[in-house]
C-alpha positions in Angstrom: 0.0 -0.2 0.0 1.4 3.3 -0.9 0.3 6.6 0.4 -2.1 7.0 -2.6 -4.1 4.0 -1.7 -4.3 5.0 2.0 -5.5 8.5 1.1 -8.1 6.8 -1.2 -9.4 4.6 1.5 -9.6 7.5 4.1 -11.9 9.4 1.7 -13.9 6.3 1.1 -14.5 5.9 4.8 -15.3 9.5 5.6 -17.9 9.3 2.5 -19.5 6.0 4.2 -19.3 7.4 7.5 -21.0 11.0 6.5 -23.8 8.8 4.7 -24.5 6.6 7.6 -24.7 9.6 10.0 -27.2 11.1 7.6 -29.2 8.2 7.5 -29.3 7.9 11.3 -27.6 4.5 11.4 -24.4 5.9 13.6 -24.4 9.2 15.7 -22.4 12.2 14.5 -19.2 12.6 16.7 -19.6 15.1 19.6 -23.2 14.4 20.3 -22.3 13.0 23.8 -21.1 16.6 24.7 -24.3 18.1 23.2 -26.4 15.9 25.6 -24.3 16.7 28.5 -24.4 20.4 28.1 -28.3 20.4 27.4 -28.9 18.1 30.6 -26.7 20.9 32.7 -28.5 23.9 31.4 -32.1 21.9 31.8 -30.9 20.7 35.3 -30.1 24.4 36.4 -33.4 25.4 35.0 -35.4 23.1 37.1 -33.3 23.5 39.8 -33.9 27.0 40.0 -37.7 26.8 39.7 -37.8 23.9 42.3 -35.5 24.7 45.1 -35.8 22.1 47.6 
């Protein structure tokens, strides 16, 4: 395998990954961080509305 073959395989992998993300079969990267941020802010809002 030379560098050209590796580059072609990387491009093929990226295209396949992008198409699977668009179809919803795999989740895009960095979605876990989005869920953490949303959960944190929703917890802050609920905590301020319902002080125990």
